[in-house]
Backbone as ProteinMPNN parsed JSONL, in Angstrom:
{"seq_chain_A": "MTADAAGGAGALRTVLLVEDHVDSRAMYAEFLRLEFDVVEAGDGVAALELMEHTRPDVIVTDLALPRMDGFELIERIRRDDRLRHVPVIALSGYSGSEHEGRALQAGSDQVLLKPCLPETLARAVASVMIRRKDS", "coords_chain_A": {"N_chain_A": [[0.847, -1.171, 0.0], [0.599, 2.173, -0.837], [1.718, 5.448, 0.309], [-0.155, 7.295, -0.562], [-2.411, 5.658, -0.818], [-2.806, 5.097, 1.813], [-3.92, 7.343, 2.732], [-2.578, 9.691, 2.339], [-1.632, 12.677, 0.524], [0.332, 12.47, -1.446], [2.452, 13.13, 0.189], [4.544, 11.489, 2.557], [3.176, 9.662, 5.255], [3.608, 9.98, 8.783], [5.094, 7.809, 11.109], [5.463, 7.154, 14.466], [7.729, 5.245, 16.076], [8.121, 3.364, 18.875], [10.321, 1.667, 20.656], [12.376, -0.233, 22.694], [14.33, -2.166, 22.244], [17.056, -2.208, 20.296], [17.71, -3.656, 17.933], [15.22, -4.73, 17.115], [13.785, -2.35, 16.774], [15.253, -1.181, 14.689], [14.824, -3.049, 12.626], [11.975, -2.951, 12.278], [11.708, -0.205, 11.675], [13.219, 0.044, 9.312], [11.693, -1.485, 7.519], [9.171, -0.191, 7.646], [9.86, 2.268, 6.599], [9.731, 1.917, 3.899], [7.237, 2.65, 3.148], [6.427, 4.769, 4.779], [7.237, 7.807, 6.603], [9.467, 7.621, 9.261], [9.822, 8.127, 12.691], [11.828, 7.673, 15.511], [11.879, 6.366, 18.873], [13.299, 5.363, 21.983], [12.029, 4.86, 24.369], [9.142, 5.547, 26.482], [9.248, 8.138, 27.624], [11.048, 9.522, 25.963], [9.533, 9.379, 23.642], [7.283, 11.004, 24.248], [8.618, 13.441, 24.478], [9.514, 13.776, 21.833], [7.051, 14.091, 20.58], [6.347, 16.612, 21.291], [7.2, 18.308, 19.338], [6.786, 16.98, 16.985], [4.24, 15.655, 15.023], [2.873, 12.707, 14.839], [1.23, 10.468, 12.492], [0.492, 7.947, 13.112], [1.101, 5.951, 15.98], [3.33, 3.535, 17.048], [3.925, 1.395, 19.592], [5.944, -0.456, 21.833], [4.99, -2.393, 24.668], [6.455, -3.051, 26.923], [8.638, -1.063, 28.196], [11.523, 0.899, 29.161], [11.771, 3.439, 31.746], [9.174, 4.683, 31.14], [6.411, 2.791, 30.7], [4.643, 1.244, 27.91], [1.887, 1.178, 28.383], [1.359, 3.359, 30.12], [2.291, 5.378, 28.449], [0.416, 5.265, 26.322], [-1.927, 5.951, 27.739], [-1.293, 8.596, 28.463], [-1.124, 9.773, 25.949], [-3.79, 9.594, 25.137], [-4.948, 11.358, 26.918], [-4.045, 13.792, 26.074], [-4.963, 16.601, 24.364], [-3.933, 17.335, 21.866], [-3.046, 14.967, 20.804], [-4.812, 12.865, 21.16], [-6.405, 11.85, 19.104], [-4.722, 10.394, 17.495], [-3.986, 7.307, 16.022], [-3.033, 4.334, 17.8], [-0.879, 1.613, 17.887], [-0.166, -1.179, 19.735], [2.604, -3.146, 20.644], [3.202, -6.309, 21.886], [5.026, -8.534, 23.871], [3.897, -10.301, 25.498], [1.862, -13.003, 25.641], [-1.536, -13.407, 25.963], [-4.709, -12.563, 27.244], [-4.879, -10.66, 29.246], [-2.837, -8.631, 29.088], [-3.376, -7.667, 26.535], [-6.007, -6.744, 26.873], [-5.547, -4.777, 28.814], [-3.973, -2.978, 27.351], [-5.791, -2.197, 25.359], [-7.736, -1.042, 26.988], [-6.275, 1.1, 27.945], [-6.232, 2.63, 25.692], [-5.282, 1.85, 23.236], [-5.526, 1.242, 19.737], [-5.128, -1.116, 18.45], [-3.633, -4.318, 19.1], [-0.685, -6.052, 18.656], [0.956, -9.159, 18.698], [4.273, -10.004, 19.648], [6.741, -12.27, 18.477], [6.42, -10.102, 15.733], [5.815, -9.991, 12.358], [7.429, -7.733, 10.114], [5.947, -7.048, 7.841], [3.343, -7.534, 8.65], [3.062, -5.605, 10.63], [3.3, -3.26, 9.064], [1.007, -3.48, 7.469], [-0.938, -3.263, 9.475], [-0.467, -0.652, 10.37], [-1.148, 0.873, 8.064], [-3.832, 0.138, 7.928], [-4.986, 1.136, 10.367], [-4.65, 3.829, 9.906], [-6.371, 4.28, 7.739], [-8.846, 3.494, 8.89], [-9.081, 5.4, 10.972], [-9.146, 7.744, 9.509], [-11.543, 7.414, 8.163], [-13.356, 7.557, 10.217]], "CA_chain_A": [[0.0, 0.0, 0.0], [1.392, 3.393, -0.921], [1.312, 6.497, 1.243], [-1.4, 7.851, -1.077], [-3.498, 4.737, -0.485], [-3.018, 5.153, 3.255], [-4.598, 8.572, 3.097], [-1.755, 10.864, 2.077], [-1.82, 13.358, -0.748], [1.657, 12.529, -2.026], [3.45, 13.199, 1.251], [4.565, 10.301, 3.401], [2.597, 9.761, 6.594], [4.64, 9.786, 9.805], [4.899, 6.801, 12.134], [6.371, 7.19, 15.607], [8.024, 3.88, 16.493], [8.68, 3.387, 20.227], [10.81, 0.304, 20.922], [13.66, -0.119, 23.386], [15.31, -3.104, 21.683], [17.623, -1.532, 19.13], [17.609, -4.501, 16.736], [13.809, -4.773, 16.701], [13.418, -1.026, 16.286], [15.895, -0.991, 13.382], [14.138, -3.913, 11.66], [10.661, -2.382, 11.982], [11.876, 1.106, 11.037], [13.672, -0.162, 7.932], [10.569, -1.954, 6.711], [8.147, 0.851, 7.594], [10.337, 3.376, 5.752], [9.362, 1.656, 2.51], [5.925, 3.266, 2.916], [6.132, 5.862, 5.695], [8.308, 8.515, 7.291], [9.524, 7.002, 10.584], [10.532, 8.791, 13.778], [12.079, 6.605, 16.48], [12.161, 6.648, 20.284], [13.672, 4.152, 22.707], [11.197, 4.672, 25.561], [7.962, 6.4, 26.512], [9.614, 9.519, 27.925], [11.598, 10.078, 24.719], [8.418, 9.508, 22.697], [6.526, 12.21, 24.6], [9.456, 14.595, 24.131], [9.458, 13.918, 20.372], [5.72, 14.544, 20.162], [6.204, 18.046, 21.56], [7.466, 19.038, 18.091], [6.47, 16.114, 15.85], [2.872, 15.141, 15.118], [2.782, 11.485, 14.037], [-0.082, 10.033, 12.005], [0.263, 6.691, 13.841], [2.12, 5.627, 16.977], [3.527, 2.11, 17.301], [4.716, 1.315, 20.812], [6.086, -1.663, 22.632], [4.38, -2.194, 25.977], [7.497, -3.181, 27.948], [9.646, -0.042, 27.914], [12.114, 1.507, 30.353], [11.394, 4.794, 32.179], [7.713, 4.795, 31.101], [5.973, 1.679, 29.865], [3.717, 1.558, 26.831], [0.538, 1.406, 28.916], [1.294, 4.748, 30.57], [2.44, 6.231, 27.262], [-0.876, 5.302, 25.63], [-2.849, 6.728, 28.57], [-0.942, 10.017, 28.349], [-1.505, 10.199, 24.596], [-5.246, 9.738, 25.104], [-5.331, 12.524, 27.723], [-3.488, 14.986, 25.442], [-5.88, 17.084, 23.328], [-3.258, 17.385, 20.568], [-2.654, 13.633, 20.34], [-5.795, 11.813, 21.46], [-6.973, 11.306, 17.864], [-3.705, 9.633, 16.762], [-4.099, 5.863, 16.256], [-1.92, 3.692, 18.501], [-0.744, 0.162, 17.8], [0.701, -1.678, 20.794], [3.315, -4.401, 20.408], [3.346, -6.984, 23.168], [5.686, -9.822, 23.941], [3.127, -11.114, 26.437], [0.652, -13.599, 25.08], [-2.559, -13.51, 27.0], [-5.715, -11.518, 27.094], [-4.737, -9.628, 30.281], [-2.056, -7.511, 28.56], [-4.115, -7.106, 25.406], [-7.121, -5.989, 27.438], [-5.021, -3.589, 29.482], [-3.557, -2.044, 26.293], [-7.007, -1.658, 24.749], [-8.355, -0.173, 27.985], [-5.465, 2.327, 28.001], [-6.571, 3.432, 24.525], [-4.679, 1.339, 22.008], [-6.477, 0.878, 18.691], [-4.864, -2.495, 18.05], [-2.514, -4.943, 19.784], [-0.03, -7.112, 17.889], [1.866, -9.955, 19.512], [5.624, -10.224, 19.172], [7.367, -11.599, 17.344], [5.492, -9.628, 14.72], [6.494, -9.778, 11.084], [7.372, -6.333, 9.683], [4.856, -6.895, 6.881], [2.109, -7.486, 9.439], [3.025, -4.288, 11.26], [3.042, -2.257, 8.02], [-0.421, -3.587, 7.119], [-1.713, -2.732, 10.599], [-0.315, 0.807, 10.356], [-1.986, 1.384, 6.971], [-5.228, -0.121, 8.267], [-5.492, 2.078, 11.378], [-4.717, 5.152, 9.281], [-7.603, 4.319, 6.95], [-9.981, 3.458, 9.825], [-9.172, 6.662, 11.7], [-9.534, 8.76, 8.52], [-12.944, 7.198, 7.826], [-14.253, 7.757, 11.362]], "C_chain_A": [[0.89, 1.231, 0.0], [0.906, 4.4, 0.106], [0.014, 7.153, 0.769], [-2.58, 6.973, -0.694], [-3.801, 4.759, 1.002], [-3.604, 6.481, 3.694], [-3.791, 9.82, 2.839], [-2.077, 11.454, 0.732], [-0.452, 13.537, -1.378], [2.747, 12.572, -0.977], [3.381, 11.915, 2.082], [3.934, 10.602, 4.749], [3.685, 9.407, 7.595], [4.201, 8.762, 10.838], [5.924, 7.038, 13.232], [6.507, 5.763, 16.109], [8.747, 3.937, 17.836], [9.026, 1.953, 20.61], [12.185, 0.427, 21.559], [14.722, -1.081, 22.861], [15.791, -2.573, 20.342], [17.456, -2.358, 17.859], [16.176, -4.569, 16.219], [13.385, -3.44, 16.115], [14.005, -0.791, 14.893], [15.195, -1.812, 12.303], [12.778, -3.318, 11.275], [10.785, -1.054, 11.241], [12.286, 0.952, 9.577], [12.514, -0.578, 7.036], [9.497, -0.876, 6.569], [8.557, 2.009, 6.694], [10.085, 3.124, 4.261], [8.065, 2.373, 2.152], [5.67, 4.547, 3.707], [7.408, 6.589, 6.108], [8.302, 7.968, 8.714], [10.382, 7.847, 11.522], [10.657, 7.752, 14.884], [12.335, 7.143, 17.881], [12.43, 5.323, 20.983], [12.877, 3.902, 23.972], [10.054, 5.683, 25.54], [8.266, 7.859, 26.786], [10.151, 10.197, 26.673], [10.502, 10.279, 23.687], [7.609, 10.765, 22.981], [7.315, 13.47, 24.255], [9.43, 14.843, 22.626], [8.121, 14.501, 19.924], [5.438, 16.003, 20.542], [6.411, 18.851, 20.28], [7.222, 18.209, 16.837], [5.072, 15.564, 16.042], [2.77, 13.897, 14.246], [1.352, 11.219, 13.574], [-0.5, 8.731, 12.677], [1.411, 6.52, 14.827], [2.139, 4.118, 17.148], [4.413, 2.03, 18.533], [4.759, -0.084, 21.394], [5.429, -1.37, 23.976], [5.407, -2.25, 27.104], [8.649, -2.249, 27.592], [10.268, 0.438, 29.224], [11.573, 2.914, 30.573], [9.89, 5.042, 32.192], [7.213, 3.699, 30.179], [4.932, 2.134, 28.842], [2.299, 1.821, 27.304], [0.382, 2.868, 29.345], [1.428, 5.713, 29.397], [1.107, 6.382, 26.536], [-1.879, 6.139, 26.426], [-2.563, 8.224, 28.465], [-1.311, 10.571, 26.977], [-3.001, 10.467, 24.55], [-5.75, 10.911, 25.944], [-4.879, 13.841, 27.102], [-4.389, 15.415, 24.281], [-5.245, 17.112, 21.942], [-3.051, 15.999, 19.961], [-3.748, 12.578, 20.441], [-6.4, 11.159, 20.227], [-6.001, 10.403, 17.106], [-3.867, 8.139, 17.066], [-2.836, 5.3, 16.913], [-2.004, 2.184, 18.303], [0.242, -0.264, 18.875], [1.317, -3.007, 20.362], [3.576, -5.052, 21.755], [4.056, -8.315, 23.019], [4.966, -10.772, 24.878], [1.911, -11.691, 25.739], [-0.335, -13.773, 26.223], [-3.472, -12.315, 26.939], [-5.561, -10.398, 28.126], [-3.984, -8.415, 29.748], [-2.76, -6.852, 27.378], [-5.269, -6.241, 25.919], [-6.669, -4.71, 28.107], [-4.594, -2.54, 28.45], [-4.77, -1.403, 25.629], [-7.714, -0.703, 25.712], [-7.59, 1.147, 28.097], [-5.74, 3.226, 26.799], [-5.926, 2.995, 23.232], [-5.77, 0.962, 21.01], [-6.342, -0.59, 18.296], [-3.669, -3.003, 18.84], [-1.998, -6.067, 18.9], [0.942, -7.843, 18.803], [3.221, -10.08, 18.84], [5.943, -11.704, 19.324], [6.324, -11.293, 16.268], [6.277, -9.398, 13.436], [6.381, -8.31, 10.675], [6.234, -6.076, 8.697], [3.512, -6.769, 7.595], [1.964, -6.12, 10.1], [2.694, -3.208, 10.232], [1.572, -2.284, 7.593], [-1.296, -3.0, 8.219], [-1.649, -1.206, 10.634], [-1.214, 1.415, 9.277], [-3.464, 1.245, 7.317], [-5.761, 0.869, 9.305], [-5.547, 3.505, 10.842], [-6.026, 5.296, 8.501], [-8.827, 4.347, 7.861], [-10.153, 4.793, 10.524], [-9.616, 7.78, 10.768], [-11.031, 8.665, 8.214], [-13.899, 7.495, 8.984], [-14.45, 9.208, 11.69]], "O_chain_A": [[1.843, 1.305, 0.775], [-0.162, 4.243, 0.698], [-0.826, 7.527, 1.588], [-3.629, 7.476, -0.291], [-4.926, 4.472, 1.412], [-3.769, 6.726, 4.889], [-4.277, 10.921, 3.097], [-2.717, 10.816, -0.104], [-0.106, 14.64, -1.802], [3.857, 12.099, -1.222], [2.312, 11.338, 2.28], [4.14, 11.676, 5.314], [4.584, 8.623, 7.289], [3.094, 8.829, 11.374], [7.122, 7.114, 12.96], [5.526, 5.143, 16.518], [9.845, 4.485, 17.935], [8.143, 1.132, 20.856], [13.061, 1.111, 21.028], [15.913, -0.82, 23.028], [15.03, -2.498, 19.378], [17.096, -1.815, 16.814], [15.946, -4.475, 15.013], [12.709, -3.393, 15.087], [13.324, -0.259, 14.016], [14.993, -1.328, 11.189], [12.464, -3.194, 10.091], [10.05, -0.805, 10.286], [11.764, 1.647, 8.705], [12.375, -0.077, 5.92], [8.971, -0.672, 5.475], [7.704, 2.661, 6.091], [10.219, 4.041, 3.451], [7.821, 2.67, 0.983], [4.792, 5.329, 3.345], [8.512, 6.058, 5.98], [7.236, 7.859, 9.321], [11.506, 8.227, 11.195], [9.703, 7.028, 15.166], [12.919, 8.211, 18.062], [11.864, 4.291, 20.622], [13.024, 2.85, 24.594], [10.009, 6.565, 24.682], [7.604, 8.737, 26.232], [9.756, 11.319, 26.355], [10.536, 11.25, 22.931], [7.284, 11.513, 22.059], [6.741, 14.456, 23.791], [9.335, 15.989, 22.189], [8.069, 15.309, 18.997], [4.41, 16.559, 20.157], [5.868, 19.947, 20.141], [7.437, 18.699, 15.728], [4.749, 15.057, 17.116], [2.596, 14.013, 13.033], [0.391, 11.684, 14.187], [-1.69, 8.441, 12.801], [2.548, 6.896, 14.544], [1.101, 3.494, 17.367], [5.533, 2.54, 18.525], [3.755, -0.795, 21.441], [5.326, -0.209, 24.374], [5.251, -1.576, 28.122], [9.522, -2.594, 26.795], [9.625, 0.393, 30.273], [10.98, 3.504, 29.67], [9.374, 5.57, 33.178], [7.555, 3.681, 28.996], [4.417, 3.25, 28.904], [1.579, 2.607, 26.689], [-0.591, 3.532, 28.987], [0.757, 6.745, 29.355], [0.712, 7.491, 26.177], [-2.604, 6.95, 25.847], [-3.491, 9.03, 28.388], [-1.76, 11.712, 26.865], [-3.431, 11.469, 23.98], [-6.852, 11.407, 25.714], [-5.291, 14.906, 27.561], [-4.555, 14.666, 23.318], [-5.942, 16.932, 20.943], [-2.897, 15.868, 18.747], [-3.617, 11.501, 19.859], [-6.862, 10.021, 20.3], [-6.408, 9.715, 16.17], [-3.885, 7.744, 18.231], [-1.722, 5.732, 16.62], [-3.046, 1.565, 18.518], [1.365, 0.236, 18.922], [0.646, -3.87, 19.796], [4.112, -4.416, 22.663], [3.725, -9.119, 22.148], [5.377, -11.922, 25.037], [1.031, -10.953, 25.297], [0.017, -14.233, 27.308], [-3.055, -11.201, 26.623], [-6.061, -9.294, 27.907], [-4.434, -7.284, 29.931], [-2.743, -5.629, 27.238], [-5.471, -5.125, 25.439], [-7.324, -3.674, 27.988], [-4.826, -1.347, 28.648], [-4.774, -0.201, 25.367], [-8.234, 0.33, 25.29], [-8.195, 2.196, 28.319], [-5.516, 4.435, 26.86], [-6.015, 3.702, 22.228], [-6.812, 0.429, 21.391], [-7.305, -1.224, 17.866], [-2.79, -2.225, 19.212], [-2.761, -6.922, 18.449], [1.663, -7.223, 19.585], [3.313, -10.241, 17.623], [5.434, -12.335, 20.251], [5.47, -12.119, 15.947], [7.285, -8.691, 13.433], [5.329, -7.702, 10.874], [5.625, -5.006, 8.716], [2.653, -5.989, 7.185], [0.875, -5.548, 10.127], [1.881, -2.327, 10.512], [0.966, -1.234, 7.38], [-2.282, -2.319, 7.936], [-2.653, -0.544, 10.897], [-1.954, 2.362, 9.544], [-4.257, 2.141, 7.028], [-6.866, 1.389, 9.148], [-6.386, 4.3, 11.266], [-6.704, 6.32, 8.599], [-9.748, 5.133, 7.636], [-11.279, 5.272, 10.654], [-10.372, 8.664, 11.171], [-11.705, 9.678, 8.029], [-15.1, 7.665, 8.774], [-15.177, 9.536, 12.628]]}, "name": "protein", "num_of_chains": 1, "seq": "MTADAAGGAGALRTVLLVEDHVDSRAMYAEFLRLEFDVVEAGDGVAALELMEHTRPDVIVTDLALPRMDGFELIERIRRDDRLRHVPVIALSGYSGSEHEGRALQAGSDQVLLKPCLPETLARAVASVMIRRKDS"}
């Protein structure tokens, strides 16, 4: 899916990727850059700092992060008038409905289990962009 198909008018849509594992972040970022502009953060605090001057179209966050976990990050995003409309995809290494339910309750639009193929993540990003645009 091209950036135009994901709702852009020729310009790449921006994805904020929040992942503390450098190798995973590099893999996802490399693949997402085929379709999107990608901004990276290694934890929830750094992500919030980036969003002070960058407005992402979608946020992808791991749930297990240092300094501020993904659950708190999502809750803060949903309380921020500037960001509450931005779709959030949570990545979880925990299989089980408890973590998925907690992420959805915090305000995540979708939860993907790790290991997650980069192609699956890219499809999810495009999908939440389209769903949010249509709503």
